[in-house]
C-alpha positions in Angstrom: -6.7 -8.9 -1.6 -9.7 -10.6 -3.2 -11.9 -9.3 -6.0 -12.9 -6.1 -4.2 -11.3 -2.9 -5.6 -8.0 -2.2 -3.9 -7.9 1.2 -2.3 -5.1 3.0 -0.5 -6.9 2.6 2.8 -7.5 -1.1 2.3 -3.9 -1.7 1.3 -2.7 0.2 4.3 -5.0 -1.8 6.6 -3.7 -5.1 5.1 -0.1 -3.8 5.6 -0.9 -3.2 9.3 -2.3 -6.8 9.5 0.9 -8.2 7.9 3.1 -6.3 10.2 1.2 -7.6 13.2 1.3 -11.2 12.0 5.1 -10.9 11.4 5.7 -9.3 14.8 3.8 -12.1 16.5 6.3 -14.6 15.1 3.7 -17.4 14.9 4.0 -17.9 11.1 6.3 -20.4 9.4 9.2 -19.2 7.3 7.3 -19.9 4.1 4.3 -18.0 5.4 6.5 -15.1 6.5 8.1 -14.9 3.1 4.7 -14.9 1.4 3.5 -12.2 3.8 6.7 -10.2 3.1 6.2 -10.4 -0.6 2.5 -9.3 -0.3 3.6 -6.4 1.9 6.2 -5.3 -0.6 3.6 -5.3 -3.4 1.2 -3.3 -1.1 3.9 -0.8 -0.4 4.6 -0.3 -4.1 0.8 0.1 -4.7 0.6 2.7 -1.9 3.6 4.6 -3.1 2.2 4.8 -6.6 -1.1 6.1 -5.2 0.8 8.8 -3.2 2.8 9.8 -6.2 -0.3 10.2 -8.3 -2.0 12.2 -5.6 1.0 14.5 -5.3 1.1 15.1 -9.1 -2.7 15.9 -9.1 -2.1 18.4 -6.2 0.7 20.1 -8.1 -1.5 20.5 -11.2 -4.4 21.8 -9.1 -2.3 24.2 -7.2 -0.7 25.7 -10.3 -2.3 29.0 -11.2 -4.1 29.2 -14.5 -2.1 31.2 -17.1 -4.8 33.0 -19.0 
């Protein structure tokens, strides 16, 4: 993804690009495997971001016990 900071939105956009490339069936087997591996890594990144956001929401929505 380059040197720019990876965000959930940029990872999701790249995943959409990868899906489109794989659906077009114009890539070689080796290219397809590399795209698949990149996609898997991006999915893991996105899932981690979602889990972190869910945990923050739980903490923020828990009433203060004072």
